NUVEX-960833 format. One record per residue: chain; x, y, z of N, C-alpha, C in turn; residue in three letters; residue number from 1. Coordinates in steps of 0.001 Angstrom, whole numbers, plus 500000, padded with zeros to 6 digits. Layout:
% NUVEX-960833
<A,<X,Y,Z>,<X,Y,Z>,<X,Y,Z>,ala,NUM> ...
% end
This chain:
% NUVEX-960833
<A,<491780,491248,481206>,<491994,489866,481593>,<492038,489752,483120>,met,1> <A,<491279,488835,483689>,<491230,488662,485138>,<492223,487599,485595>,asn,2> <A,<492880,487873,486706>,<493833,486934,487292>,<493235,486388,488582>,ile,3> <A,<493233,485055,488720>,<492710,484413,489926>,<493837,484299,490949>,asn,4> <A,<493844,485209,491903>,<494924,485275,492882>,<494990,484019,493750>,leu,5> <A,<493836,483508,494140>,<493807,482318,494988>,<494349,481101,494243>,glu,6> <A,<494045,481034,492963>,<494547,479930,492136>,<496066,479994,492034>,glu,7> <A,<496584,481200,491851>,<498037,481384,491787>,<498670,480984,493114>,ile,8> <A,<498046,481390,494211>,<498590,481089,495538>,<498660,479590,495788>,lys,9> <A,<497640,478872,495363>,<497588,477427,495584>,<498725,476687,494899>,glu,10> <A,<499206,477235,493785>,<500277,476566,493034>,<501666,476857,493606>,thr,11> <A,<501749,477785,494551>,<503053,478195,495070>,<503407,477480,496372>,lys,12> <A,<504697,477215,496530>,<505195,476691,497800>,<505302,477852,498788>,ser,13> <A,<505471,477547,500056>,<505618,478600,501062>,<506878,479420,500787>,ile,14> <A,<507918,478763,500253>,<509155,479480,499928>,<508920,480486,498802>,gln,15> <A,<508107,480112,497827>,<507793,481028,496722>,<506959,482210,497210>,glu,16> <A,<506061,481956,498141>,<505256,483042,498706>,<506124,483998,499521>,leu,17> <A,<507079,483460,500251>,<507984,484302,501027>,<508929,485086,500122>,leu,18> <A,<509194,484564,498946>,<510081,485239,497998>,<509391,486399,497291>,glu,19> <A,<508065,486293,497118>,<507332,487348,496408>,<505930,487459,497000>,phe,20> <A,<505884,487969,498223>,<504599,488063,498913>,<504497,489319,499764>,gly,21> <A,<503317,489508,500341>,<503023,490671,501178>,<502223,490191,502390>,ile,22> <A,<502526,490730,503562>,<501732,490447,504763>,<501090,491749,505228>,ile,23> <A,<499774,491729,505360>,<499019,492907,505788>,<498998,492946,507315>,asn,24> <A,<499940,493678,507889>,<500101,493721,509350>,<499203,494796,509959>,val,25> <A,<498631,494478,511120>,<497879,495454,511913>,<498840,496002,512962>,asp,26> <A,<499409,497157,512682>,<500418,497737,513574>,<499791,498198,514887>,lys,27> <A,<500455,497879,515979>,<500004,498346,517292>,<500693,499666,517626>,ser,28> <A,<500226,500335,518663>,<500843,501580,519109>,<502159,501274,519817>,ser,29> <A,<503195,502017,519490>,<504491,501825,520145>,<505641,501653,519179>,gly,30> <A,<505708,500505,518491>,<506838,500290,517579>,<506768,501179,516344>,pro,31> <A,<507929,501448,515762>,<507959,502187,514499>,<507621,501237,513360>,thr,32> <A,<507287,501800,512219>,<507023,500981,511033>,<508271,500191,510657>,ser,33> <A,<509437,500824,510816>,<510704,500142,510528>,<510897,498948,511461>,phe,34> <A,<510544,499112,512738>,<510655,498012,513703>,<509836,496804,513263>,asn,35> <A,<508611,497062,512809>,<507729,495978,512365>,<508328,495274,511154>,ile,36> <A,<508792,496070,510194>,<509394,495519,508982>,<510625,494675,509324>,ser,37> <A,<511460,495185,510226>,<512672,494467,510632>,<512332,493180,511382>,ala,38> <A,<511280,493223,512193>,<510832,492031,512924>,<510458,490917,511951>,phe,39> <A,<509696,491266,510921>,<509281,490277,509922>,<510504,489719,509193>,val,40> <A,<511419,490599,508825>,<512616,490160,508093>,<513450,489177,508921>,arg,41> <A,<513704,489539,510173>,<514542,488685,511027>,<513894,487339,511307>,arg,42> <A,<512623,487372,511677>,<511966,486143,512119>,<511633,485188,510990>,asn,43> <A,<511534,485712,509772>,<511296,484835,508624>,<512575,484595,507826>,leu,44> <A,<513692,485118,508355>,<514997,484917,507727>,<514991,485349,506254>,asn,45> <A,<514484,486559,506018>,<514388,487088,504660>,<515576,487996,504357>,leu,46> <A,<515839,488217,503074>,<516917,489132,502676>,<516526,490579,502953>,arg,47> <A,<515261,490894,502686>,<514813,492276,502885>,<513295,492329,503013>,lys,48> <A,<512832,493391,503641>,<511399,493696,503727>,<511244,495206,503580>,thr,49> <A,<510046,495633,503227>,<509748,497072,503192>,<508267,497250,503483>,ser,50> <A,<507878,498468,503866>,<506471,498702,504191>,<505876,499744,503258>,his,51> <A,<504566,499645,503043>,<503856,500536,502128>,<503265,501717,502900>,phe,52> <A,<504053,502733,503178>,<503525,503919,503852>,<503785,503897,505342>,gly,53> <A,<504655,504780,505801>,<505061,504823,507207>,<503934,505308,508120>,thr,54> <A,<503807,504642,509266>,<502912,505092,510333>,<503763,505541,511513>,leu,55> <A,<503406,506670,512122>,<504105,507127,513323>,<503976,506077,514427>,asp,56> <A,<504916,506050,515381>,<504882,505024,516435>,<503539,504876,517145>,pro,57> <A,<502867,505985,517459>,<501602,505903,518197>,<500402,505557,517313>,lys,58> <A,<500572,505636,516006>,<499467,505362,515077>,<499353,503860,514848>,val,59> <A,<498125,503358,514817>,<497878,501927,514627>,<497273,501672,513247>,thr,60> <A,<497165,500381,512920>,<496408,500020,511724>,<497204,499384,510602>,gly,61> <A,<496634,499466,509427>,<497097,498741,508244>,<498510,499158,507832>,val,62> <A,<499418,498177,507858>,<500808,498397,507446>,<501268,497192,506617>,leu,63> <A,<501025,497212,505308>,<501453,496085,504470>,<502984,495989,504426>,pro,64> <A,<503493,494774,504629>,<504935,494516,504608>,<505268,493646,503398>,ile,65> <A,<506139,494153,502536>,<506560,493410,501347>,<507740,492512,501696>,ala,66> <A,<507745,491310,501123>,<508774,490318,501420>,<509691,490120,500213>,leu,67> <A,<510989,490154,500463>,<512004,489910,499437>,<511736,490645,498127>,asn,68> <A,<511478,489935,497036>,<511353,490585,495730>,<510108,491470,495620>,arg,69> <A,<509148,491249,496483>,<507946,492098,496473>,<508266,493516,496932>,ala,70> <A,<509453,493720,497522>,<509861,495080,497915>,<509897,496004,496702>,cys,71> <A,<510111,495437,495530>,<510143,496230,494297>,<508772,496825,493975>,lys,72> <A,<507731,496321,494623>,<506369,496817,494372>,<506037,498041,495223>,leu,73> <A,<506877,498333,496205>,<506571,499392,497174>,<506184,500704,496513>,thr,74> <A,<506975,501143,495548>,<506718,502423,494890>,<505386,502489,494174>,gly,75> <A,<504888,501336,493729>,<503609,501305,493011>,<502427,501445,493973>,tyr,76> <A,<502595,500983,495204>,<501502,501038,496181>,<501488,502323,497010>,phe,77> <A,<502651,502975,497163>,<502759,504115,498079>,<501797,505250,497775>,leu,78> <A,<501567,505541,496514>,<500720,506679,496155>,<499234,506418,496235>,gly,79> <A,<498852,505181,496540>,<497433,504844,496602>,<496747,505551,497778>,glu,80> <A,<495445,505768,497641>,<494691,506470,498686>,<494719,505717,500015>,asn,81> <A,<494656,506481,501097>,<494632,505917,502446>,<493365,506388,503165>,lys,82> <A,<492879,505572,504104>,<491723,505944,504920>,<492092,505828,506400>,thr,83> <A,<491699,506834,507168>,<492026,506888,508599>,<490780,507198,509422>,tyr,84> <A,<490767,506718,510653>,<489811,507191,511654>,<490626,507672,512848>,val,85> <A,<490151,508721,513496>,<490924,509254,514610>,<490098,510145,515511>,gly,86> <A,<490734,510626,516551>,<490106,511571,517481>,<490960,512832,517520>,ile,87> <A,<490322,513980,517309>,<491029,515256,517427>,<490403,516059,518563>,met,88> <A,<491237,516859,519192>,<490752,517711,520284>,<490881,519175,519876>,arg,89> <A,<489744,519876,519902>,<489743,521319,519662>,<490056,522023,520979>,leu,90> <A,<490774,523132,520913>,<491247,523782,522139>,<490215,524703,522782>,his,91> <A,<489100,524908,522102>,<487981,525670,522666>,<486684,525009,522224>,glu,92> <A,<485597,525322,522912>,<484297,524769,522527>,<483883,525299,521163>,asp,93> <A,<483368,524396,520348>,<482922,524763,519004>,<481909,523718,518547>,ile,94> <A,<480969,524137,517735>,<479934,523204,517284>,<480434,522352,516121>,ser,95> <A,<479793,521207,515968>,<480082,520304,514853>,<479868,521027,513527>,leu,96> <A,<478812,521820,513474>,<478445,522518,512238>,<479513,523527,511811>,glu,97> <A,<480103,524223,512771>,<481142,525211,512448>,<482379,524539,511848>,glu,98> <A,<482747,523400,512425>,<483916,522676,511903>,<483618,522131,510510>,ile,99> <A,<482424,521559,510339>,<482048,521009,509034>,<482065,522084,507950>,gln,100> <A,<481634,523268,508315>,<481620,524382,507367>,<483043,524721,506917>,lys,101> <A,<483975,524727,507867>,<485379,525034,507545>,<486003,523924,506700>,glu,102> <A,<485646,522680,507017>,<486147,521540,506237>,<485676,521640,504794>,ile,103> <A,<484385,521910,504611>,<483822,522039,503265>,<484504,523155,502482>,gln,104> <A,<484875,524203,503178>,<485428,525387,502520>,<486900,525218,502131>,lys,105> <A,<487698,524610,503032>,<489148,524621,502802>,<489865,523273,502922>,lys,106> <A,<489159,522220,503301>,<489861,520968,503567>,<489302,519770,502801>,phe,107> <A,<488736,520038,501641>,<488320,518980,500723>,<488887,519292,499348>,leu,108> <A,<489166,518225,498576>,<489767,518433,497259>,<491262,518667,497387>,gly,109> <A,<491827,519446,496489>,<493267,519720,496499>,<493612,520706,497622>,lys,110> <A,<494575,520323,498448>,<495050,521220,499506>,<496581,521273,499444>,ile,111> <A,<497157,522272,500070>,<498611,522371,500164>,<499048,522095,501590>,asn,112> <A,<500106,521298,501723>,<500638,520961,503040>,<502145,521171,503079>,gln,113> <A,<502639,521612,504217>,<504073,521613,504490>,<504314,520507,505508>,ile,114> <A,<505181,519532,505206>,<505426,518433,506147>,<505800,518944,507532>,pro,115> <A,<505419,518219,508583>,<505733,518647,509953>,<507236,518667,510216>,pro,116> <A,<507633,519359,511282>,<509049,519516,511616>,<509768,518180,511788>,leu,117> <A,<509080,517198,512361>,<509708,515902,512623>,<509771,515005,511390>,lys,118> <A,<509233,515464,510276>,<509224,514654,509064>,<510635,514465,508518>,ser,119> <A,<510848,513307,507876>,<512159,513017,507287>,<512315,513619,505893>,arg,120> <A,<511222,514091,505312>,<511285,514640,503957>,<511522,516144,504013>,val,121> <A,<511933,516704,502880>,<512208,518135,502790>,<510932,518925,503071>,lys,122> <A,<511051,519956,503888>,<509876,520737,504291>,<509551,521800,503238>,arg,123> <A,<508963,521341,502164>,<508488,522268,501144>,<507021,521972,500849>,gln,124> <A,<506287,522998,500464>,<504848,522851,500249>,<504572,521838,499157>,glu,125> <A,<503594,520983,499396>,<503213,519970,498412>,<501697,519860,498370>,arg,126> <A,<501199,519487,497215>,<499751,519378,497045>,<499296,517949,497298>,gln,127> <A,<498213,517817,498038>,<497602,516521,498296>,<496091,516660,498133>,arg,128> <A,<495420,515522,497938>,<493965,515557,497748>,<493251,514892,498919>,glu,129> <A,<492266,515581,499456>,<491400,515025,500500>,<490082,514640,499842>,ile,130> <A,<489807,513354,499784>,<488589,512871,499121>,<487382,512982,500051>,ile,131> <A,<487559,512580,501303>,<486488,512684,502303>,<487087,513130,503637>,lys,132> <A,<486344,513945,504352>,<486737,514366,505707>,<485440,514505,506494>,phe,133> <A,<485076,513442,507205>,<483787,513387,507896>,<483965,513452,509411>,asp,134> <A,<483090,514214,510061>,<483024,514230,511520>,<481938,513253,511938>,leu,135> <A,<482300,512268,512743>,<481379,511183,513067>,<480691,511353,514419>,leu,136> <A,<481377,511998,515357>,<480825,512076,516716>,<481522,513190,517493>,glu,137> <A,<480779,513803,518416>,<481337,514866,519265>,<481179,514491,520729>,lys,138> <A,<482255,514673,521488>,<482210,514435,522929>,<482991,515556,523606>,asn,139> <A,<482278,516619,523990>,<482943,517799,524529>,<483794,518457,523450>,gly,140> <A,<485083,518570,523722>,<485996,519169,522743>,<486650,518124,521828>,lys,141> <A,<486296,516862,522037>,<486877,515782,521236>,<485933,515377,520108>,asp,142> <A,<486513,515150,518933>,<485720,514814,517748>,<486290,513565,517082>,phe,143> <A,<485422,512596,516865>,<485790,511407,516100>,<485652,511747,514619>,leu,144> <A,<486692,511470,513841>,<486661,511833,512425>,<487144,510686,511541>,phe,145> <A,<486829,510791,510269>,<487296,509842,509258>,<487804,510633,508060>,ser,146> <A,<488963,510227,507539>,<489557,510910,506390>,<489976,509892,505341>,val,147> <A,<489582,510145,504101>,<490127,509401,502963>,<490944,510391,502154>,glu,148> <A,<492190,510038,501872>,<493086,511021,501263>,<494118,510363,500355>,cys,149> <A,<494776,511193,499603>,<495878,510754,498754>,<497042,510288,499624>,gln,150> <A,<497767,509267,499159>,<498952,508819,499872>,<499934,509961,500063>,gly,151> <A,<500579,509998,501224>,<501540,511059,501505>,<500952,512245,502237>,gly,152> <A,<499648,512173,502567>,<499005,513247,503337>,<499355,513091,504817>,thr,153> <A,<499690,514177,505465>,<499991,514159,506902>,<498721,514516,507676>,tyr,154> <A,<498137,513515,508333>,<496870,513734,509037>,<497062,514633,510256>,ile,155> <A,<498141,514443,510983>,<498413,515289,512149>,<498495,516760,511731>,arg,156> <A,<499135,517008,510595>,<499262,518376,510078>,<497909,518886,509591>,lys,157> <A,<497106,517995,509020>,<495766,518362,508564>,<494929,518887,509731>,leu,158> <A,<494994,518174,510856>,<494242,518574,512051>,<494781,519889,512609>,ile,159> <A,<496094,520023,512633>,<496720,521258,513116>,<496306,522454,512254>,asp,160> <A,<496319,522263,510938>,<495928,523343,510018>,<494455,523710,510178>,asp,161> <A,<493613,522695,510417>,<492189,522953,510636>,<491998,523815,511886>,leu,162> <A,<492710,523478,512952>,<492619,524260,514185>,<493042,525703,513990>,gly,163> <A,<494068,525913,513177>,<494535,527278,512903>,<493504,528066,512102>,lys,164> <A,<492886,527411,511123>,<491860,528080,510318>,<490651,528457,511170>,glu,165> <A,<490382,527651,512189>,<489256,527930,513090>,<489624,528958,514162>,leu,166> <A,<490912,529301,514222>,<491430,530280,515195>,<491278,529838,516653>,asn,167> <A,<491238,528531,516861>,<491138,528046,518245>,<492180,526967,518551>,ile,168> <A,<492823,526431,517524>,<493823,525388,517727>,<493204,524004,517845>,gly,169> <A,<493957,522999,517424>,<493494,521610,517507>,<494703,520688,517443>,ala,170> <A,<494574,519519,518039>,<495628,518514,517888>,<494997,517127,517865>,his,171> <A,<495751,516184,517356>,<495254,514827,517208>,<495550,514019,518463>,met,172> <A,<494558,513279,518941>,<494738,512425,520114>,<495061,510990,519718>,leu,173> <A,<494322,510469,518751>,<494503,509081,518313>,<494314,508998,516809>,glu,174> <A,<494980,508011,516196>,<494811,507805,514755>,<495012,506337,514416>,leu,175> <A,<494152,505853,513529>,<494263,504478,513043>,<494054,504466,511533>,arg,176> <A,<494941,503786,510820>,<494754,503629,509373>,<493938,502365,509127>,arg,177> <A,<492800,502533,508488>,<491910,501397,508235>,<492060,500837,506828>,thr,178> <A,<492680,501624,505954>,<492849,501166,504572>,<494060,501849,503942>,lys,179> <A,<494847,501060,503208>,<495987,501585,502453>,<495896,501013,501048>,ala,180> <A,<495320,501787,500143>,<495100,501286,498786>,<494146,500111,498799>,gly,181> <A,<494594,498976,498273>,<493733,497789,498205>,<493790,496951,499487>,ile,182> <A,<494614,497356,500452>,<494742,496617,501710>,<493886,497283,502786>,phe,183> <A,<493059,496489,503472>,<492190,497064,504500>,<492203,496200,505759>,ser,184> <A,<491738,496785,506870>,<491789,496061,508141>,<490807,494895,508191>,glu,185> <A,<489706,495007,507462>,<488673,493966,507531>,<488445,493273,506192>,asn,186> <A,<489494,493187,505383>,<489362,492521,504089>,<488897,491077,504295>,asp,187> <A,<487977,490620,503444>,<487397,489285,503627>,<488430,488167,503453>,ser,188> <A,<489423,488379,502590>,<490434,487339,502348>,<491734,487597,503099>,lys,189> <A,<492140,488864,503146>,<493427,489191,503756>,<493292,490344,504747>,tyr,190> <A,<492613,490099,505883>,<492485,491160,506896>,<493839,491460,507529>,pro,191> <A,<493933,492624,508173>,<495178,492999,508843>,<495453,492030,509995>,ala,192> <A,<496711,491581,510096>,<497112,490562,511061>,<497773,491197,512281>,ile,193> <A,<497253,490886,513458>,<497877,491355,514699>,<499277,490743,514825>,lys,194> <A,<500197,491515,515392>,<501579,491055,515515>,<501669,489770,516339>,leu,195> <A,<500817,489666,517353>,<500810,488453,518182>,<500465,487230,517337>,tyr,196> <A,<499455,487368,516466>,<499045,486248,515615>,<500118,485910,514588>,asp,197> <A,<500808,486938,514096>,<501895,486692,513147>,<503043,485953,513835>,leu,198> <A,<503363,486363,515065>,<504414,485680,515835>,<504072,484200,516015>,glu,199> <A,<502809,483943,516339>,<502357,482563,516543>,<502490,481755,515255>,lys,200> <A,<502099,482354,514124>,<502181,481673,512828>,<503631,481380,512457>,ala,201> <A,<504520,482329,512752>,<505942,482137,512445>,<506527,481022,513308>,ile,202> <A,<506134,480991,514575>,<506619,479951,515481>,<506183,478570,514993>,glu,203> <A,<504930,478455,514569>,<504435,477171,514054>,<505150,476790,512764>,glu,204> <A,<505424,477797,511935>,<506145,477551,510677>,<507535,476987,510962>,tyr,205> <A,<508197,477530,511958>,<509537,477056,512312>,<509506,475636,512871>,lys,206> <A,<508327,475237,513372>,<508168,473883,513903>,<507638,472915,512848>,gln,207> <A,<507516,473405,511610>,<507129,472525,510511>,<505694,472640,510049>,gly,208> <A,<504914,473541,510669>,<503519,473715,510261>,<503354,475076,509579>,asn,209> <A,<503194,475075,508270>,<503144,476322,507502>,<501732,476871,507313>,glu,210> <A,<500708,476149,507767>,<499318,476485,507456>,<498950,477934,507808>,lys,211> <A,<499179,478338,509054>,<498779,479683,509484>,<499528,480768,508724>,leu,212> <A,<500832,480602,508579>,<501636,481603,507875>,<501225,481692,506416>,leu,213> <A,<500999,480558,505817>,<500590,480518,504413>,<499302,481309,504190>,arg,214> <A,<498360,481173,505121>,<497086,481888,505005>,<497277,483400,505053>,glu,215> <A,<498322,483847,505741>,<498541,485284,505938>,<499255,485962,504770>,met,216> <A,<499958,485200,503954>,<500766,485804,502888>,<499925,486041,501639>,ile,217> <A,<499980,487265,501160>,<499288,487656,499932>,<500285,487562,498781>,ile,218> <A,<499979,486835,497716>,<500910,486772,496579>,<501183,488167,496014>,pro,219> <A,<502424,488407,495624>,<502787,489696,495044>,<501999,490026,493791>,gly,220> <A,<501427,489001,493189>,<500619,489203,491980>,<499372,490042,492232>,glu,221> <A,<499126,490394,493489>,<497993,491275,493803>,<498172,492644,493149>,ile,222> <A,<499367,492925,492657>,<499610,494162,491914>,<498686,494255,490698>,ile,223> <A,<498149,493124,490259>,<497219,493130,489118>,<495921,493857,489446>,thr,224> <A,<495670,494110,490730>,<494475,494875,491096>,<494678,496375,490889>,glu,225> <A,<495937,496772,490646>,<496225,498179,490353>,<496321,498449,488859>,leu,226> <A,<496852,497484,488123>,<497109,497690,486696>,<496514,496559,485866>,tyr,227> <A,<496074,496871,484637>,<495519,495835,483765>,<496572,494796,483388>,pro,228> <A,<496110,493640,482983>,<496999,492517,482679>,<496954,492148,481201>,thr,229> <A,<498131,491852,480649>,<498217,491321,479287>,<499001,490015,479333>,ile,230> <A,<498873,489206,478276>,<499600,487940,478201>,<500520,487921,476990>,lys,231> <A,<501680,487284,477186>,<502623,487125,476081>,<502692,485654,475676>,ile,232> <A,<503244,485410,474500>,<503382,484050,473979>,<504453,483290,474763>,lys,233> <A,<504266,481990,474875>,<505241,481143,475573>,<506603,481194,474901>,ser,234> <A,<506599,481342,473581>,<507856,481380,472831>,<508664,482650,473114>,thr,235> <A,<508017,483648,473678>,<508692,484925,473961>,<509182,485023,475405>,ser,236> <A,<508739,484101,476246>,<508998,484204,477684>,<510481,484306,478023>,glu,237> <A,<511302,483432,477454>,<512725,483390,477794>,<513417,484716,477497>,lys,238> <A,<513172,485267,476303>,<513800,486533,475917>,<513364,487678,476823>,asn,239> <A,<512073,487722,477110>,<511532,488837,477893>,<512012,488780,479342>,ile,240> <A,<512208,487579,479869>,<512711,487443,481237>,<514170,487885,481375>,leu,241> <A,<514861,488055,480258>,<516229,488583,480309>,<516225,490103,480400>,thr,242> <A,<515032,490704,480283>,<514923,492156,480387>,<514647,492859,479077>,gly,243> <A,<514495,492093,478012>,<514224,492710,476712>,<512805,493283,476674>,lys,244> <A,<512584,494344,475886>,<511241,494930,475792>,<510259,493985,475112>,pro,245> <A,<508980,494237,475330>,<507935,493440,474683>,<507616,494050,473326>,ile,246> <A,<507678,493221,472306>,<507332,493670,470957>,<505898,493257,470654>,lys,247> <A,<505332,493862,469640>,<503950,493536,469272>,<503807,492057,468934>,tyr,248> <A,<504862,491476,468358>,<504824,490059,467978>,<504785,489134,469192>,asp,249> <A,<505156,489661,470358>,<505166,488840,471576>,<503777,488685,472192>,asp,250> <A,<502852,489542,471791>,<501524,489561,472407>,<500625,488466,471863>,leu,251> <A,<499843,487871,472755>,<498867,486868,472317>,<497706,487540,471608>,ile,252> <A,<497281,488680,472143>,<496180,489433,471535>,<496608,490877,471312>,glu,253> <A,<496017,491506,470312>,<496299,492915,470047>,<495816,493758,471229>,glu,254> <A,<496634,494724,471635>,<496311,495551,472793>,<496223,497020,472395>,gln,255> <A,<495425,497767,473143>,<495253,499190,472850>,<495423,500000,474137>,asn,256> <A,<496656,500422,474382>,<496957,501232,475563>,<497661,502509,475136>,phe,257> <A,<497525,503543,475957>,<498179,504815,475664>,<499617,504807,476180>,lys,258> <A,<500461,505591,475534>,<501845,505730,475986>,<501891,506162,477450>,asn,259> <A,<502781,505519,478204>,<502948,505881,479609>,<502118,505049,480567>,gly,260> <A,<501089,504371,480065>,<500278,503508,480935>,<501107,502319,481400>,glu,261> <A,<500756,501791,482569>,<501449,500619,483103>,<500551,499392,483008>,lys,262> <A,<501172,498255,482733>,<500439,496989,482665>,<501230,495913,483400>,val,263> <A,<500527,494899,483891>,<501193,493714,484423>,<501201,492667,483323>,thr,264> <A,<502271,491903,483259>,<502459,490956,482156>,<502570,489537,482696>,val,265> <A,<501848,488628,482051>,<501886,487210,482407>,<502201,486374,481178>,phe,266> <A,<502842,485226,481433>,<502960,484178,480424>,<502277,482964,481033>,cys,267> <A,<501128,482602,480488>,<500244,481614,481108>,<499906,482116,482519>,lys,268> <A,<500314,481373,483570>,<499999,481820,484931>,<501220,482395,485650>,lys,269> <A,<502284,482604,484889>,<503520,483117,485486>,<503597,484633,485362>,arg,270> <A,<503814,485295,486500>,<503964,486746,486506>,<505335,487110,485956>,phe,271> <A,<505350,487947,484921>,<506600,488359,484282>,<507098,489682,484852>,ile,272> <A,<506179,490632,485059>,<506604,491909,485607>,<505639,493044,485322>,gly,273> <A,<506115,494253,485586>,<505339,495475,485346>,<506020,496243,484224>,ile,274> <A,<505227,496627,483231>,<505777,497268,482031>,<505092,498601,481760>,tyr,275> <A,<505861,499492,481139>,<505346,500798,480741>,<505159,500818,479233>,lys,276> <A,<503973,501228,478789>,<503651,501234,477365>,<504492,502284,476632>,ile,277> <A,<505103,501854,475526>,<505956,502726,474716>,<505312,503032,473363>,ile,278> <A,<504744,501970,472729>,<504135,502108,471384>,<505095,502778,470404>,asn,279> <A,<506321,502284,470386>,<507358,502870,469536>,<507784,501866,468470>,asn,280> <A,<507336,502085,467239>,<507633,501194,466117>,<507270,499753,466487>,glu,281> <A,<508266,498876,466617>,<507948,497472,466906>,<507833,497188,468398>,ser,282> <A,<508226,498158,469246>,<508224,497938,470701>,<506901,498378,471319>,ile,283> <A,<506287,497445,472028>,<505011,497720,472688>,<505222,498302,474088>,phe,284> <A,<506140,497699,474851>,<506345,498139,476239>,<507739,497779,476727>,ala,285> <A,<508219,498567,477694>,<509516,498299,478317>,<509324,497982,479793>,lys,286> <A,<510156,497082,480300>,<510026,496637,481677>,<510465,497664,482698>,gly,287> <A,<509665,497822,483748>,<510049,498628,484911>,<510500,497712,486046>,glu,288> <A,<509826,496576,486146>,<510192,495556,487135>,<509956,494196,486491>,phe,289> <A,<511027,493446,486296>,<510936,492143,485628>,<511370,491055,486604>,val,290> <A,<510560,490006,486714>,<510849,488892,487624>,<511855,487938,486989>,met,291> <A,<513067,488429,486813>,<514108,487590,486226>,<514421,486423,487153>,gln,292> <A,<514703,485245,486588>,<515000,484072,487421>,<516162,484339,488364>,pro,293> <A,<516062,483823,489578>,<517144,483970,490556>,<518235,482964,490231>,ile,294> <A,<519441,483476,490118>,<520567,482588,489833>,<521041,481916,491115>,arg,295> <A,<521220,480611,491005>,<521626,479858,492184>,<523089,480044,492549>,gly,296> 
% end
């Protein structure tokens, strides 16, 4: 079942979008990801914000910021693939072909990484997948590269490990994230927003003009681009919004999903939540995140 995101957005007030929305920010070099998230929270007077995948202070690019209840979606987006472009410097002269050969041999597919010393996570070996690692241009000892990888991959460490395998050393000079899952810098509908433009939109919003800010907010229902959608009967909506599991009798149409799969659930055009398939006797699925009504 296809969900028309633009149609859903049109029916929402700006307050509803701020309650369950995402802003695709184009992070500049300097501030931390937390700084950007906190800036959005303070200036839009929100209860909370969170970001989908931390970028180091000097790294630029796509940093989606979840607003209020959309923060519950963070865990679903974090593991999605990321794409980066950057410049690495090799510590000795080496040909493009030699580096490409080493990449093909040891830096594509499943690799093992130990997080860098400055990382906040426990420094234990973890497996990550490198889907693409392309060298785009050479300028002396500097190489322009592009990497598509599993979420949670440390690009700086990837470059460092490559330099060690080549026995000459390497370090990263610049890095930009161009894509984080379904969010990209040049998306036709929701491109990454420069902080200056976001500030301007917020200022206009505070003066009574919501147009610019409204254009920048992505409805939280974009989660439907990650998981398939099912619909429940209107008569079941009230019970299910209290947190009760979905039974087969609640479904409008018969569904065929495997245990453990995740689905997004709607009642008409209303997003109900994200559910995990159980297929246990009369129970079809149990809620992982349910959009229960906010009590006044």
